[in-house]
N, C-alpha and C positions, 0 to 999 in steps of 0.2 A: 504493499500499499502506499510505504514511503518513497518508492520509485516512481509511482505514478503522481504524486505531488510534486517531486522534483521536476517530472517531465512536463507537467502543466506549467510549472513556473519558469522553466527554460524556454518553453515555446512562446509564451507571453512576451518575453524579452527579446526574441529574434524575430518575431513576427514583422512583416512590412506594415505599411499603413493599413489598418484594418478596416476603414471606414465603410467599403463597398463588399467586403468579404462575407460571404455566408457559407455556411456548412452545406456541401453538395449533396444532391440527392443520392449519391453514392455512398455517404456515409453510413456506416453500420452501427448497430448498438455496441459493437466492440472498440468504437473510437475511444481515445484515452480521455477525452474531454465529455463527453456525455454519456450515459447509460440509460438503457431503458429497451422498452419492446418495439418493434415495428407496427405501426398503425394499420389495421387491417380494414377500416372504413366500415364495419358492419353496421352501427348504430346510425342509419340514414334516418334523418327526420325533416320534417317540412315545417318550419316556423318562420314568422315574419316573411311569409312569401319567398324565402330562399331555402336552399338544400344545404346543409352541412353534415358534417360527422365528427363524433369523438371517437378516437381510435381505442378498439377494445384492447385492454393490456392486462386483464384481469387474471391471465394464465400465466404472466410474466412479473407484473409488478405487485407487491404487497400493499403498497399505499395507494388508498382510493379518497377521491376529494370529490365530495357532493356540492354541486352548484345549482343554486335556484334557476327555474327557467327563466324568469325576469331579468336576471344578472346576464345570462348567455346572450339574450336578446339585446342587452344594451351594448354588451362589447361589440357584438357583430355590427350592430346598428353604427356605432361609433367608427368602427374600422370602414365601413361603407361610405361615410361621409367623406373620406380622403382615400379614394381607391389607388393614388400614384405616390402618397406620402405616408410615412408610418405615424400611427397615432400612438399615444400612450396615456397612462392614468394609473391611479391607486384604487385599492378596493379595502374598505373597511368592513369590520364584523364586530358587533356587540355581544354581550352575554347572552341576550336573547335570541342568538343565533340569526340575526337580521344582518344582510348586506348592504352597503353604500357604496356606490360607483363615483369616482372622483375623475372627472376628465380633466387631463392636465395638457397644456399646449406643448408643442414639440418645438423646440427653437433650434435644432441643430442647423448646422450651415449645410449639410447634405441631407434633408429630411427623406429623401427617396429611399435612401439604404441604411439610415441610423437614426436613433431618436436621443434627444436630450431635453429632461423635463425643465419647464420654466421653474426657476428657483422660487420665485415668489409665490407661485400658485402651489407648488410642491410644499412649501412651508404652511401655507394656508391651510391647504387640505389636512396636513397632519395635524395643526392645530385645532381644526374643527373636529377631527377623531378625537382628540384628547378631551375637548371639551363634552363631547356627546358620548364618552365612556367607549369608545370603539378602539380596537386594535388594527395595526396594519395586518391585512390578512394577504394581500397579493399585489403583484405588480404587473401590470399588462401593457402590451404594445402589439403593433402589427407589422407584417411582412407582407408588403404589397406585391413584392416581385419574386418571392422564394418561399420555400415551404416552412412551415410551422417548427423550426428546430433553432435552437439558440447559436448566434453567430460567435465568432471568437469575442468580437467586441460586448456582446451581451454576457459573457460569462465573465471578461475582465471588469465589466462595470457593474457587477451583482454586489451592491454594497449592504443588503439586508438579507442575511441568511436565514432569518426566521419568517421569512414571508415565501409564499409560493410566487412562481413566475408563470405568466399565462401569456402565450403567442398565439396570435390570430394569424392566419393566412389567407390572402386573396388570391394566392398563385394560381390556382385551378379555378378557370371560368365557370361560374356558376355554383362553384362548391365553396363554402367557408368552412375553414379547418381552425379547431381550436386544441392546443395542446398544452399540458401543465408539466412544471418542472419544479424540483426543489434542490437546494444548493446543499450538499452534504458532504463535508470534508473536502471542499475546494472542487468538488466533482457536481455536475449538474445531472440528476439522476429524474428519470421521466417517471410521472405519476398518471394514475387510472383516473380518468374524469367521468363522473356520472351526472346527470340530471337529477336533482332531488324532487321526485314528484309531489312531496309532502309539503312543499315550501310553497307560498302564495305565487301567483301569476304576476302581481304588480309588486313595485316596491314598497317597503315600509315608508310611511309619512313622516 
C-alpha cells in the first residue's frame, strides 16, 4: 500500500499541465489512481425527460450511497444548463437526512475542461450549512466532454476527504451519467449509487 501512495505522489509531481487531461475510457479499475467497478449501465431510468444511469457496482463495491430522487434531478438539471462548460457545487445534509444543493459558479480560466469554485460563493455556502446545522456531504461537478471519471486534476484538488465526490457526464448524447467516489488513503475509490425511493420527490423547504 505504501508503494501505491508513493507512486501517486510521484505521478502528481511529474505530470505536465493537467488542465485538459482526462482519464481515458481505456482506464481500468486497476489504475493506480482510482479503484472501483466497471459501470454496466443496468439501471436505466426516465426522469426529467432524459435518460441516465447509475452504474451497478453492487457486486464489486461494498459502500452504497443512497441519493434522493430530487437531488439527482437537481444535479442533472444544473449540468444541462451548461452543456459545454463544467458546473460545480456543494451538497449539504442535516441530521434529519435532508439534502440541500448549493450551485457554485465555475471561475476556472478553462471551464470547458476544469472547474474552480468561486471562493466567495463557496464560503457563503459553507457558512449557510453551518448555520443550518448541515454537514458537507458531497462535492459535485460535471464533465461535458468526457466520462464520469476523476481526472488527474480532480484527484490533486480533492481537499475534503470527508466528503463524497460526484461526477456528472454529458459525454454520451442523450444519456446523463452520474458516478460517485470517495477519497480513501489518497486513492479515489468508486462507490455504488442508488436512488432512495423513501426520500420525498421534492427538496426540503
